[in-house]
C-alpha positions in Angstrom: 0.8 35.9 5.9 2.9 33.4 4.1 4.5 32.4 7.4 1.1 31.8 9.0 -0.5 30.0 6.0 2.4 27.8 4.9 5.3 27.6 7.3 4.1 28.0 11.0 2.4 24.5 11.3 5.2 22.5 9.5 7.8 24.2 11.8 5.7 23.4 14.9 6.0 19.7 14.1 9.6 19.9 13.1 9.3 19.6 9.4 10.0 21.8 6.4 7.1 22.8 4.2 8.0 20.2 1.6 8.5 17.4 4.2 5.1 18.2 5.6 3.6 18.3 2.1 5.0 14.8 1.4 3.9 13.2 4.7 0.4 14.8 4.9 -0.2 14.2 1.2 0.8 10.5 1.6 -1.5 10.1 4.6 -4.3 11.8 2.7 -4.0 9.6 -0.4 -3.9 6.5 1.8 -7.0 7.6 3.7 -8.8 8.3 0.4 -7.8 4.9 -1.0 -8.9 3.1 2.2 -12.2 5.0 2.2 -12.9 4.1 -1.4 -12.1 0.5 -0.6 -14.6 0.6 2.4 -17.3 2.1 0.2 -16.8 -0.7 -2.4 -16.8 -3.2 0.5 -20.1 -1.8 1.7 -21.7 -2.5 -1.7 -19.9 -5.7 -2.4 -19.0 -7.3 0.9 -16.8 -10.0 -0.7 -14.4 -7.3 -2.0 -11.8 -5.4 0.0 -12.6 -7.4 3.2 -9.5 -6.2 5.0 -8.3 -3.2 3.0 -9.8 -0.6 5.3 -8.5 -2.2 8.5 -5.0 -2.7 7.0 -4.9 0.9 5.9 -5.8 2.1 9.4 -3.3 -0.2 11.1 -0.5 0.8 8.7 -1.1 4.5 9.1 -1.4 4.1 12.9 2.0 2.3 13.0 3.6 4.9 10.8 2.3 7.9 12.7 3.2 6.3 16.1 6.7 5.9 14.8 7.2 9.6 14.1 9.3 11.8 16.4 7.1 13.5 19.0 6.9 17.2 18.8 8.1 19.6 21.5 4.5 20.2 22.5 3.9 16.5 22.9 7.0 16.1 24.9 5.8 18.9 27.2 2.5 17.1 27.7 0.4 19.6 25.7 -3.1 18.4 24.8 -3.8 17.2 21.3 -5.4 19.6 18.9 -7.5 18.6 16.0 -6.2 21.1 13.4 -5.8 19.5 10.1 
């Protein structure tokens, strides 16, 4: 059960549990921060004019720069498991 809950997915993307924790945690915090900035911008349009876009572009560049997984190299379809 520990294997399935904590180790299988990180291994499938070529990371240890703690590497995956660091990367996924960082992405999550950046998404939360960008989302909060977007909500503030929705109420006060003069604030955080580019914060949401910059966050998305930065994350996109970082995630594109990661090593492809074996499944991606073999042409497997993307899954949306988070």
